[in-house]
C-alpha positions in Angstrom: -2.3 -0.1 -23.0 -1.3 3.3 -20.9 2.1 3.4 -20.6 2.7 6.4 -17.8 6.2 7.5 -19.4 9.0 6.0 -21.1 10.3 3.2 -19.5 12.1 3.1 -16.2 15.8 3.3 -16.6 18.3 1.6 -13.8 21.5 3.5 -13.4 22.4 0.8 -10.9 21.4 0.4 -7.2 22.8 2.2 -4.1 24.7 -0.4 -2.6 22.5 -1.0 0.3 19.3 -1.8 -1.6 21.4 -3.6 -4.4 22.4 -6.1 -1.5 18.6 -6.3 -0.3 17.2 -6.6 -3.6 19.9 -9.7 -4.3 19.8 -11.3 -1.0 15.8 -11.3 -0.4 14.4 -10.9 -3.8 17.2 -13.0 -5.7 17.1 -9.8 -8.1 19.4 -9.2 -10.8 19.8 -7.4 -14.2 18.9 -10.6 -16.1 16.0 -11.9 -14.1 14.6 -8.0 -13.7 14.5 -7.8 -17.7 13.1 -11.4 -18.2 10.3 -10.8 -15.9 9.5 -7.5 -17.1 9.1 -8.9 -20.5 7.1 -11.9 -19.5 4.5 -9.6 -17.4 4.3 -7.3 -20.1 3.2 -10.4 -22.6 0.9 -11.5 -19.9 -1.0 -8.3 -19.5 -1.1 -7.8 -23.5 -2.7 -11.4 -23.8 -5.2 -11.1 -21.0 -8.6 -10.5 -22.4 -10.0 -9.3 -19.0 -7.6 -6.2 -18.7 -8.4 -3.2 -21.0 -6.2 -0.5 -19.9 -2.7 -1.1 -17.7 0.4 0.8 -16.9 3.1 -1.2 -18.2 6.2 1.0 -17.1 9.2 -0.7 -15.3 8.4 1.2 -12.0 4.9 -0.1 -12.0 5.3 -3.6 -13.2 8.0 -3.8 -10.3 5.9 -3.1 -7.6 4.4 -6.5 -8.0 7.6 -8.6 -9.3 9.5 -7.3 -6.1 6.5 -8.0 -3.4 6.3 -11.5 -5.1 10.3 -12.0 -5.3 10.2 -12.0 -9.1 7.7 -15.0 -9.4 5.8 -13.7 -12.5 2.7 -15.8 -12.2 2.3 -14.6 -8.4 2.8 -10.9 -9.6 0.8 -11.2 -12.5 -2.1 -12.7 -9.7 -1.8 -9.9 -7.5 -1.8 -7.0 -10.4 -5.0 -8.6 -11.5 -6.3 -8.6 -8.0 -5.3 -5.1 -7.5 -6.9 -4.0 -10.7 -10.0 -5.8 -9.3 -9.8 -4.0 -5.9 -9.3 -0.5 -7.6 -12.6 -1.2 -9.4 -14.6 -2.8 -6.6 -13.8 0.0 -4.2 -13.6 3.3 -6.1 -14.5 5.1 -3.2 -11.2 3.8 -1.8 -8.9 3.8 -4.6 -10.2 6.5 -7.5 -9.8 10.2 -7.7 -7.0 10.4 -5.1 -6.3 14.0 -6.0 -4.2 15.7 -3.5 -5.6 19.0 -4.7 -9.2 17.9 -3.8 -10.7 19.9 -1.0 -11.8 16.8 0.8 -8.6 15.1 0.7 -6.7 18.1 1.5 -8.8 18.2 4.8 -7.8 14.7 5.7 -4.0 15.4 5.0 -4.4 18.4 7.2 -4.9 16.2 10.1 -1.5 14.8 10.1 -2.6 11.5 10.8 -1.0 9.2 8.7 2.6 10.6 7.5 5.8 9.0 6.1 8.2 10.3 8.6 11.7 9.0 7.6 13.7 6.0 6.5 15.5 3.9 9.0 18.7 2.2 8.9 17.7 -0.9 6.8 16.3 1.8 4.1 12.7 1.0 5.0 10.3 4.2 4.6 8.7 4.8 8.3 4.8 5.9 7.8 3.4 6.8 11.3 -0.2 7.0 11.8 -1.6 9.4 15.0 -4.8 8.0 15.2 -6.3 10.9 17.9 -5.3 13.2 15.0 -8.1 11.9 12.5 -11.5 13.5 13.3 -13.8 10.6 13.6 -16.7 12.6 14.8 -16.6 14.2 11.1 -15.3 11.1 9.0 -15.9 7.7 8.6 -13.7 4.6 7.8 -14.1 5.0 4.2 -12.2 8.3 4.4 -9.5 6.5 6.6 -9.1 3.8 4.1 -8.9 6.4 1.2 -6.2 8.4 2.9 -4.0 5.3 3.3 -4.3 4.5 -0.1 -3.4 7.7 -1.3 -0.3 7.9 1.2 0.3 4.3 -0.2 -0.1 4.5 -3.8 2.0 7.9 -3.6 4.9 5.7 -2.3 4.9 2.4 -4.1 6.6 3.6 -7.4 9.6 4.4 -5.1 12.5 1.8 -5.8 13.7 1.9 -2.3 10.2 1.5 -0.9 9.8 -1.6 -3.2 13.0 -3.2 -2.0 13.7 -2.3 1.1 9.9 -2.2 2.4 7.7 -0.3 4.8 7.7 0.3 8.5 4.3 1.1 10.1 4.0 2.9 13.4 0.5 3.5 14.6 0.0 5.6 17.9 -3.2 4.9 19.6 -2.7 7.3 22.5 -6.3 9.3 23.1 -8.1 7.0 20.8 -11.9 7.1 21.4 -14.8 5.0 20.7 -15.7 7.0 17.6 -12.5 5.7 15.8 -14.0 2.2 16.4 -17.5 2.5 16.1 -16.9 4.4 12.6 -15.8 1.1 10.9 -18.4 -1.3 9.8 -17.5 -5.1 9.8 -18.1 -5.1 5.7 -15.2 -2.3 5.6 -13.0 -4.2 8.0 -13.1 -7.2 5.8 -13.0 -5.5 2.3 -10.3 -3.2 3.4 -8.0 -6.1 5.1 -8.9 -8.3 1.9 -7.7 -5.8 -0.2 -4.3 -5.2 1.4 -3.8 -8.7 1.9 -4.2 -9.8 -1.6 -4.3 -6.8 -3.9 -1.7 -4.0 -2.7 1.7 -4.7 -3.8 3.6 -3.8 -0.8 6.4 -5.4 1.5 5.3 -4.6 4.9 8.0 -5.5 7.3 7.3 -4.0 10.9 4.0 -3.0 12.0 4.2 -1.2 15.3 1.1 -0.3 17.7 1.1 1.7 20.7 -1.3 2.1 23.7 -4.2 0.2 22.0 -7.0 0.5 24.6 -9.1 -2.3 25.9 -12.2 -1.3 24.1 -10.5 -1.9 20.9 -9.2 -5.5 21.4 -12.0 -7.2 19.8 -11.7 -5.4 17.0 -7.9 -6.0 16.8 -8.5 -9.9 17.3 -11.0 -9.6 14.3 -8.5 -7.7 12.2 -5.9 -10.3 13.1 -8.2 -13.3 11.7 -7.3 -11.8 8.3 -3.5 -11.7 8.6 -1.0 -14.5 7.8 1.1 -15.9 10.2 4.2 -14.1 8.5 2.1 -10.8 8.9 1.3 -11.4 12.5 5.0 -12.4 13.3 5.8 -8.8 12.1 3.3 -7.0 14.4 4.7 -5.6 17.5 2.6 -4.2 20.5 3.8 -1.4 22.8 2.4 -0.1 26.2 4.2 3.3 25.7 6.2 5.8 23.6 9.2 4.7 25.5 8.7 1.1 24.8 8.4 1.8 21.1 11.5 3.9 21.1 13.4 0.8 22.5 12.2 -1.3 19.5 12.5 1.2 16.5 15.2 4.3 15.6 13.8 7.2 17.6 16.0 9.2 15.1 13.3 8.5 12.4 10.4 9.4 14.3 8.5 12.8 14.2 10.2 15.5 17.1 7.4 14.8 19.4 8.7 11.1 19.6 12.1 11.5 19.9 13.2 12.5 16.5 14.4 16.1 15.2 11.8 17.5 12.6 7.7 18.0 14.1 5.3 15.8 12.7 3.4 18.8 11.3 6.6 20.1 9.4 6.7 16.6 8.1 3.2 16.4 6.5 3.9 19.8 5.1 6.9 18.3 3.4 4.7 15.4 2.2 2.1 17.3 1.0 4.3 19.2 -1.2 5.7 15.6 -2.4 2.2 14.6 -3.2 2.0 17.6 -5.6 4.7 16.2 -7.7 2.7 12.5 -7.7 -0.8 14.1 -8.8 -0.4 13.2 -12.3 0.5 9.5 -11.6 -2.1 9.3 -9.0 -4.9 10.4 -11.3 -3.5 8.7 -14.3 -4.3 5.0 -12.2 -8.0 5.9 -12.9 -7.5 4.8 -16.7 -6.5 1.7 -16.0 -9.8 -0.8 -16.6 -10.5 -4.5 -16.0 -13.5 -6.6 -16.6 -14.9 -7.5 -13.7 -16.0 -11.0 -12.9 -17.5 -11.8 -16.7 -19.8 -9.0 -16.2 -19.4 -5.5 -17.5 -16.1 -3.3 -16.8 -18.7 -0.9 -15.1 -20.3 -3.1 -13.1 -19.5 -2.0 -9.3 -21.9 -4.7 -7.4 -19.2 -7.3 -7.0 -18.4 -8.0 -3.6 -14.8 -7.8 -1.8 -14.6 -11.5 -2.1 -14.0 -10.8 -5.8 -10.4 -9.6 -4.9 -9.6 -12.9 -3.0 -11.1 -15.1 -5.7 -10.2 -13.0 -8.4 -10.1 -15.9 -11.0 -6.4 -15.2 -12.1 -5.3 -18.8 -11.7 -7.4 -19.7 -14.2 -6.3 -17.1 -16.8 -2.9 -18.6 -16.2 -3.7 -21.8 -17.6 -4.8 -20.3 -20.8 -2.0 -17.6 -21.0 1.0 -19.5 -20.1 4.1 -17.9 -19.6 7.3 -20.1 -20.1 
């Protein structure tokens, strides 16, 4: 097992996060310690998992997302590992120093811009900034995975969750047609089933009419709970009535320009580079075949067989 460093120490959560952890996740010191021990035991006994991070910060991604249901957390971990090997073009070699990834970051198309009064990290996507004439949906997904992976070990993000804001103003047909149905389906199944993220709110601004059918198709993959957290706004002014303007870039009512926020994030990514590259060392045997077999469809993520493994590897 790869450990990614020493075990995470809990010096005590800030009061606001402690309240959220207790109220929404039923988290306390004893439950956290017990759940981490059980999850490590399950990983050690799972014959399909050949290499996996077992440090607290990583495992708590899954436990907090599933409100400390160890069985559900382990199931999501297995799906996450399966996703990473099923879609290496999206999930592997997330190196912020790689020229192609650096070019994607330069677009200022997806940037963490602040933290709201509820403690949630706000990630903003400006669709028009992504050059869809040069890059396709694989690159869009890769950028999203880089941003997500870089933020997921942060304890505040695990507990308080994420708010996503997407400005679709001046979105072009190229931004829609670069997506294949296979990519849409595979990506949405991966996010819904394999990425341990607490999505609290999703705000979409100025979605053009020509993208309506694609949006409807995407929503078919969403749970009722997720659908209830999706908000559509006709203008930036309407968005500002529903989200704190102070957490947005200067161009949207905040105080810091988007380009400056993006530069700060690129510097932050360099501090996470070793962690991001180390994720590639994790390994799971896919569906009874070779661990290097990449021919499995996205459906393998949804039906990863984790439930059956719990019958064999019981957690008391």
